[in-house]
C-alpha positions in Angstrom: 23.6 -7.6 -5.6 21.2 -10.6 -5.2 17.5 -9.9 -4.9 15.4 -11.7 -2.3 11.6 -11.5 -2.6 9.7 -11.7 0.7 5.9 -11.7 1.4 3.9 -8.8 2.8 3.7 -10.4 6.2 7.5 -10.9 6.5 8.0 -7.3 5.3 5.6 -6.0 8.0 7.5 -7.9 10.7 10.7 -6.4 9.5 9.1 -2.9 9.7 8.2 -3.5 13.3 11.9 -4.3 14.1 13.3 -1.4 12.1 14.7 1.8 13.5 13.0 4.6 11.6 15.2 6.6 9.2 18.2 4.3 10.0 17.4 0.7 9.1 16.8 -1.0 5.7 15.4 -4.5 5.3 19.0 -5.7 4.8 20.2 -4.2 8.1 17.3 -5.7 10.1 18.0 -9.1 8.6 21.7 -8.7 9.4 20.9 -7.9 13.1 18.6 -11.0 13.3 21.4 -13.2 11.9 23.9 -11.8 14.4 21.4 -12.5 17.2 21.2 -16.1 16.0 24.9 -16.6 15.5 25.6 -15.4 19.1 24.0 -18.6 20.4 25.6 -20.8 17.7 29.2 -19.6 18.7 28.7 -21.3 22.1 27.6 -24.6 20.6 24.1 -24.0 22.0 20.8 -25.0 20.5 19.2 -21.6 20.1 15.6 -21.6 21.3 14.3 -18.1 21.8 10.9 -16.4 21.8 10.0 -14.9 18.5 10.3 -11.1 18.3 7.2 -9.5 19.8 4.5 -9.3 17.2 3.2 -5.7 16.7 0.3 -4.5 14.6 1.2 -2.9 11.3 1.3 0.9 11.4 -2.1 1.1 9.5 -3.9 -1.0 12.1 -2.1 0.4 15.1 -3.2 3.9 14.0 -6.8 2.8 13.9 -6.5 1.7 17.5 -4.6 4.8 18.7 -7.1 7.1 17.0 -10.0 5.4 18.7 -11.6 4.2 15.4 -11.1 0.7 16.7 -11.0 -0.1 20.4 -8.1 -1.7 22.2 -9.4 -5.2 22.7 -11.9 -4.8 19.8 -13.7 -8.1 19.1 -13.5 -9.5 15.6 -15.5 -12.3 14.0 -15.1 -14.3 10.8 -18.1 -16.5 9.8 -17.3 -19.4 7.5 -20.7 -20.9 6.6 -19.2 -23.3 4.1 -17.1 -24.8 6.9 -19.7 -24.4 9.6 -17.3 -22.5 11.8 -17.0 -19.0 13.3 -13.6 -17.6 14.3 -13.1 -14.9 16.9 -10.2 -12.6 17.6 -9.3 -9.5 19.6 -7.2 -6.5 18.4 -4.6 -5.3 20.9 -1.6 -3.1 20.6 0.7 -6.1 20.5 -1.2 -7.9 17.7 -4.3 -9.7 16.7 -5.0 -12.5 19.2 -6.7 -15.7 18.0 -8.5 -18.2 20.1 -5.7 -20.8 19.6 -3.3 -18.4 21.4 -1.4 -17.2 18.3 -0.8 -13.5 17.7 -0.5 -11.9 14.3 0.4 -8.4 13.0 -2.1 -8.2 10.2 -5.8 -9.2 9.6 -4.7 -11.2 6.5 -1.9 -13.1 8.3 -4.4 -14.1 11.0 -6.9 -15.3 8.4 -4.2 -17.2 6.5 -3.2 -18.9 9.7 -6.8 -20.2 10.1 -7.5 -20.9 6.4 -4.2 -22.3 5.4 -4.1 -20.1 2.3 -4.1 -16.5 1.2 -7.1 -14.6 2.4 -7.9 -10.9 2.4 -8.4 -10.4 6.2 -9.5 -6.8 5.8 -12.7 -8.2 4.1 -13.4 -11.4 6.0 -12.8 -10.1 9.6 -15.7 -8.0 10.9 -16.1 -6.0 14.1 -18.5 -7.8 16.4 -20.0 -4.5 17.7 -20.8 -3.1 14.2 -20.8 -6.2 12.0 -18.7 -4.3 9.5 -15.6 -5.5 7.6 -12.3 -4.1 8.8 -11.8 -2.6 5.3 -14.7 -0.2 6.0 -12.7 1.4 8.9 -9.7 2.3 6.8 -8.9 4.1 3.5 -5.7 2.0 2.9 -5.7 1.4 -0.9 -4.7 -2.3 -0.9 -7.4 -3.1 1.7 -10.4 -1.6 -0.2 -9.2 -1.8 -3.8 -11.5 -3.7 -6.1 -10.2 -5.9 -8.9 -11.2 -3.2 -11.3 -8.5 -1.0 -9.8 -5.8 -3.6 -10.0 -5.8 -4.5 -13.7 -3.2 -2.1 -15.1 -0.7 -4.9 -15.7 0.4 -6.4 -19.0 -0.7 -9.9 -19.7 -3.9 -9.6 -17.5 -7.5 -9.6 -18.7 -10.5 -8.3 -17.0 -14.2 -9.1 -17.0 -16.9 -6.8 -15.5 -20.5 -7.7 -15.4 -22.8 -5.7 -13.1 -21.5 -5.9 -9.6 -19.0 -8.7 -10.5 -15.4 -7.8 -11.3 -12.6 -10.2 -12.1 -9.1 -10.4 -13.5 -7.3 -13.4 -15.1 -4.2 -14.3 -17.0 -3.5 -17.0 -19.6 -2.3 -20.3 -18.2 -0.7 -23.3 -19.8 -2.2 -24.4 -23.1 -5.8 -23.1 -23.3 -6.3 -22.7 -19.6 -7.2 -19.4 -17.9 -6.2 -18.5 -14.3 -8.5 -16.3 -12.3 -6.3 -13.9 -10.2 -9.1 -11.9 -8.5 -12.8 -11.8 -8.2 -15.3 -9.8 -6.2 -19.1 -10.0 -6.6 -22.1 -12.2 -6.5 -22.1 -15.8 -7.8 -25.5 -16.5 -9.4 -26.5 -19.7 -11.1 -28.7 -19.7 -14.2 -30.4 -22.6 -16.0 -27.9 -22.5 -18.9 -25.0 -23.3 -16.6 -23.8 -26.8 -17.5 -23.4 -29.6 -14.9 -19.7 -29.6 -15.4 -19.3 -25.9 -14.6 -21.8 -26.2 -11.7 -19.5 -28.9 -10.3 -16.4 -26.7 -10.8 -18.2 -23.8 -9.0 -19.3 -26.2 -6.2 -15.8 -27.5 -5.7 -14.4 -24.0 -5.5 -16.9 -23.0 -2.9 -16.4 -26.2 -0.9 -12.7 -25.6 -0.8 -13.2 -21.9 0.1 -11.5 -20.6 -3.1 -14.5 -18.3 -3.1 -15.2 -16.8 0.4 -18.4 -14.9 1.2 -17.2 -11.6 2.6 -20.6 -10.1 3.1 -24.1 -11.5 2.4 -24.2 -12.6 -1.3 -20.8 -11.2 -2.2 -17.8 -13.5 -2.7 -14.1 -12.9 -3.1 -11.5 -15.2 -4.7 -8.8 -16.5 -2.4 -5.5 -17.0 -4.2 -5.7 -18.1 -7.8 -8.0 -20.6 -9.6 -7.0 -22.3 -12.8 -9.7 -23.3 -15.2 -9.5 -25.3 -18.5 -10.5 -22.5 -20.8 -11.4 -18.8 -21.0 -15.1 -19.7 -21.3 -15.0 -22.0 -18.2 -13.4 -19.1 -16.3 -16.1 -16.6 -17.4 -18.9 -19.1 -16.9 -17.9 -20.1 -13.3 -18.2 -16.5 -12.2 -21.2 -15.4 -14.3 -23.3 -18.4 -13.6 -24.3 -19.1 -17.2 -22.6 -20.5 -20.3 -20.5 -17.8 -22.0 -17.9 -17.1 -24.6 -14.8 -16.2 -22.6 -12.8 -15.2 -25.7 -15.3 -12.3 -26.2 -15.8 -11.4 -22.6 -12.2 -11.3 -21.3 -10.6 -8.0 -22.4 -7.0 -6.7 -22.1 -6.0 -3.3 -20.7 -6.7 -1.7 -24.1 -10.2 -3.2 -24.2 -9.5 -5.8 -26.9 -11.2 -9.2 -26.5 -9.0 -12.2 -25.8 -10.1 -13.7 -29.1 -8.7 -10.7 -31.0 -5.1 -11.2 -29.7 
């Protein structure tokens, strides 16, 4: 049987349309295809409203339990871009100012940023100025990179409050796969690595999720393990010693 990989947002939308204890992702897709084909059999151009967007069960439960209010105002400040986004949580989805509606905080943030963003961290409630992640115990919303490194082929680097994971890229390159922590700059940081850091901040590959704390958006490929460690530590460093595998062995020992 062929395997089709789908994103978290698509899976969440399928969950909304599923009949509990009856449907599988395959049966939901079959039903949607049948719905489409009904219009095609009459030679019509099928133009229908998209299925009603609903909040994912985790977020809907926060609203139903009263932890978040129906109509809760959200805010996402993006100082690097000089913009502030606002949204409202309702039972039928997260409503953005441009009129679009989304089922998850991350899909709403991705719509605005044009790339993967952890919406549970960047969206904050306006009344409490707290990230959405602080209102829920869902593991994937609050998990730190240090809790997500039990995969073969990945390396981690922990220094104080900074935690990062990475994997080997092509040639000598290193690909940052997650980061959460401060981004200091020390005198020893070379101009080349300062420029790389500045470019990553300007393009919002690092997003400030709370004052002084940044999170990596997507992945960031750097020319060497040392460049990858330096760009997050803020000083020149030997990445082959600092990046360690799941067994604790430095990259240079492999």
